[in-house]
C-alpha positions as CSV (number, residue, x, y, z in Angstrom):
1,X,0.1,-32.9,-3.1
2,X,2.6,-32.5,-0.2
3,X,1.5,-30.8,3.0
4,X,2.4,-27.2,3.3
5,X,5.0,-26.7,6.0
6,X,6.1,-23.5,7.8
7,X,9.5,-23.7,6.1
8,X,7.8,-23.9,2.7
9,X,5.5,-21.0,3.5
10,X,8.5,-18.9,4.6
11,X,10.2,-19.8,1.3
12,X,7.1,-18.6,-0.6
13,X,7.0,-15.3,1.3
14,X,10.7,-14.8,0.7
15,X,10.4,-15.6,-3.0
16,X,7.5,-13.2,-3.2
17,X,9.8,-10.5,-1.8
18,X,8.2,-10.0,1.6
19,X,10.0,-9.5,4.9
20,X,8.4,-11.1,7.9
21,X,9.1,-12.2,11.4
22,X,8.0,-15.3,13.3
23,X,5.7,-14.7,16.2
24,X,5.5,-18.3,17.3
25,X,5.1,-21.7,15.9
26,X,3.4,-21.4,12.5
27,X,2.7,-17.7,13.0
28,X,4.2,-14.7,11.3
29,X,3.9,-10.9,11.3
30,X,4.5,-8.8,8.2
31,X,2.7,-5.9,6.6
32,X,2.2,-3.9,3.4
33,X,1.8,-0.4,2.3
34,X,-1.6,0.6,1.0
35,X,-2.6,3.7,-0.8
36,X,-3.0,5.7,2.4
37,X,-1.4,3.7,5.2
38,X,0.6,0.7,6.3
39,X,-1.4,-2.4,7.1
40,X,-0.1,-4.9,9.5
41,X,-0.6,-8.6,8.5
42,X,-0.6,-11.7,10.6
43,X,-0.3,-15.1,9.0
44,X,-1.1,-18.4,10.7
45,X,-0.7,-21.9,9.4
46,X,-2.7,-24.9,10.6
47,X,-2.8,-28.4,9.2
48,X,-5.8,-27.5,7.1
49,X,-5.8,-23.7,6.5
50,X,-3.7,-20.6,6.2
51,X,-5.2,-17.4,7.7
52,X,-4.2,-14.0,6.6
53,X,-5.4,-11.2,8.9
54,X,-5.0,-7.5,8.5
55,X,-5.2,-6.3,12.0
56,X,-6.0,-3.6,12.8
57,X,-7.8,-2.6,9.6
58,X,-8.8,0.8,11.1
59,X,-7.3,2.9,13.8
60,X,-10.4,2.8,16.0
61,X,-11.9,0.4,18.5
62,X,-15.6,-0.3,18.0
63,X,-18.3,-1.0,20.6
64,X,-21.0,-2.7,18.6
65,X,-23.0,-3.6,21.7
66,X,-23.8,0.0,22.4
67,X,-24.6,0.8,18.8
68,X,-26.9,-1.7,17.0
69,X,-26.8,0.6,13.9
70,X,-23.0,0.2,13.8
71,X,-23.4,-3.6,14.0
72,X,-25.8,-3.5,11.2
73,X,-23.6,-1.3,9.0
74,X,-20.6,-3.7,9.6
75,X,-22.7,-6.7,8.7
76,X,-24.0,-5.1,5.6
77,X,-20.5,-4.2,4.5
78,X,-19.3,-7.8,5.3
79,X,-22.1,-9.1,3.1
80,X,-20.8,-7.2,0.1
81,X,-17.3,-8.6,0.4
82,X,-16.0,-11.6,-1.6
83,X,-13.3,-14.0,-0.5
84,X,-12.6,-12.0,2.7
85,X,-14.5,-11.2,5.8
86,X,-14.6,-8.5,8.4
87,X,-14.2,-9.5,12.0
88,X,-14.4,-7.6,15.3
89,X,-12.5,-8.9,18.3
90,X,-13.8,-9.0,21.8
91,X,-11.8,-5.8,22.3
92,X,-13.5,-4.1,19.4
93,X,-10.5,-4.3,17.0
94,X,-11.6,-4.6,13.3
95,X,-9.7,-6.9,11.1
96,X,-9.9,-8.1,7.5
97,X,-9.4,-11.9,7.2
98,X,-8.9,-14.3,4.4
99,X,-8.6,-18.1,5.0
100,X,-7.6,-20.6,2.4
101,X,-6.9,-24.3,2.4
102,X,-3.3,-25.3,2.9
103,X,-3.6,-28.2,0.4
104,X,-2.4,-27.0,-3.0
105,X,-1.2,-23.6,-1.7
106,X,1.6,-22.3,-3.9
107,X,3.2,-19.1,-5.0
108,X,0.4,-18.2,-7.4
109,X,-2.1,-18.5,-4.7
110,X,0.0,-16.4,-2.3
111,X,0.1,-13.7,-4.9
112,X,-3.6,-13.8,-5.4
113,X,-4.4,-13.7,-1.7
114,X,-2.0,-10.8,-1.0
115,X,-3.5,-8.9,-4.0
116,X,-7.0,-9.5,-2.7
117,X,-6.1,-8.4,0.8
118,X,-4.4,-5.3,-0.5
119,X,-7.3,-4.3,-2.7
120,X,-9.9,-4.8,0.0
121,X,-7.8,-3.1,2.7
122,X,-7.6,0.0,0.6
123,X,-11.3,-0.1,-0.3
124,X,-12.9,-1.2,3.0
125,X,-11.0,0.9,5.5
126,X,-12.3,4.2,4.0
127,X,-15.7,2.7,3.6
128,X,-15.9,1.8,7.3
129,X,-14.8,5.4,8.2
130,X,-17.5,6.8,5.9
131,X,-20.2,4.6,7.4
132,X,-19.1,5.6,10.9
133,X,-19.2,9.2,10.0
134,X,-22.6,8.8,8.4
135,X,-24.1,7.3,11.6
136,X,-22.4,9.9,13.8
137,X,-19.8,7.8,15.5
138,X,-18.2,10.6,17.7
139,X,-16.7,12.4,14.8
140,X,-14.8,11.1,11.8
141,X,-11.7,9.1,12.8
142,X,-8.5,9.6,10.8
143,X,-6.6,6.9,8.8
144,X,-3.3,5.7,10.2
145,X,-0.3,7.1,8.4
């Protein structure tokens, strides 16, 4: 199977009907409208993998170091997810990430990945807000509009 190139990935995104912009070599920015908000999406291509990252997933910066209960809640939520993972950057920004092998990547796979990310973004963001509210994280944050 031929190696996936940045040109081919751009063709796949265009065929799928998505607009995007390049943010550097083998990196793009796009987004999608969820049920309650717009989710930004970053895509990166390496020789072996394609990474899709919804970042930020929530409109709130987390400080897990000062709240071990919050860290536990995020890890428990992460454990319940399939095909995607939650990540928290050094700055406390929460993202939803899906990485797949570039070998054999095609339009069907792109459609599945984008569907999975859309589903989980809509499901997980409110779940995180609810868990934060349940543990008393300085009031309930609001969803981005």
